[in-house]
N, C-alpha and C positions, 0 to 999 in steps of 0.2 A: 409566550411562547417565543423559543430563540429563532433569530433570523435563519433564512435558508443557506445552504451552503454555497459558496461563490466557488463555480468549477472553473478551472483553468485548463485550457486545452494544452498539451505538452508540446506542440508545435510552437506556441506562444511563448511559454515558461515554464521553467521547471523549478522546484524548490529552491535549487541552487546552493547558497551556502548554509543554508538554514538547516544544517546537518541533524538527522535525528528526529525531525519532527513528525508526529503522527499523521498520517493523512488518509482520506478515503481515496482510493484509487479505481479507476475505469481500466478493467482489463478488457482485451478482444482476443479472441483465438477460435479455435474449432475442437470440439470435443472428437475423440477418436470413434471411427465407426465400431458398430456393433459387431460387423463381420469380420472375425479374425481373419480370413484370408483375404480381406480387400486390400488391393494394391493401389488403389486411387489416392494419391495424396490429398485429393480436394475432398474425400469422402467424410462423413460425420457432419455434426450440425454445429454451425457457427454459434458463438455466444458473445455475450457484452456484459459484463457485470462489475459490481463495486465490491472491493474488499478492503479491510483496514490494513494498513502498512505503515512503514516509516521510510524516509527518504534519508538516503546517505551519500556522501561524496566518495567514501572509500569502504569496501566491504570485503572480508575475506570469507569466503564460504568453507562449509567444512571440508572439503576436499583440498584446500589451500588456494584455490584461484580467486584472483584479486578482480573485483568488479569496481568501476568508478561510475558517479552519478547514477546510481539505481535505487529501486524500490525493494524493499526486503518484507515478506509476510512473516506471520507469526510461525510458520513452519520452516523459515530459512529460504524461502523460494525467492531466488532474485529474478526481478522483471525489470526490462529496461525501457526506455520512452519509445513508444512507436516511432518509426521512420528514422532513427537514428542509425548511422553507420555501424554495423556491428563488429567493431574490432575486438570485442570482448573474447574470452576463450570459448564461448559458445554462441550460437544464434540463439534469440530469444523467441520462443513459441508462441507466448501470451503477452505482448508487450502493454504498456500502458498507454492510454490515449487520453486522459484527462485525469486531473486530481484536484482536491479540495481540503484544506487544512481542517482538521476536526475541531470541535469547539473545546474549550476547558471544562474543567470540572466545576459543577453548580457552586457558585460564589466564589470561585478561585480564579487564578490567573495562571495555573498549571494544569497539565494533563495527566499526572499522576502523583500520588501520595502513599507512603508507606509508614508501617508503625503507628505509632501514637496519633501522628497528624493524619493519617487517613481515618482512623477511628473517631476523632475530635471533628473532622470535617464531615464524614458521614452522619455524626449525631446532629451536628449545626444544620445540615441540609434536610434531614429527615424530621427533625423536631426532637424534643426531650422525650416524648412518650415514644418513640418508635422502636 
């Protein structure tokens, strides 16, 4: 059994110069209210959840905006560290509170493989008969 993830509070440390590392990131925010006419910004339910992302020191969004020291999910949504001064082009509605490095692939020192290397690693991990 693999060891538990070591969670790091964003106020203590960010992945920093380790650009592009895949991480598990804890996001906090508030779901929109079900009432379309709701004018209260505090309406809706608060949430805190974990999503896989990667950290980067520089990211260009599809609209061309540049972000620094941010987390990006698989849909291209940029999230900023909780409590950071938001000098970015937009405020971050759902900031990152904590993060943890994801484990590497079984029996490997990397997080992803492609092509023949991926096939070989999968056969090795699953066994010849798999």
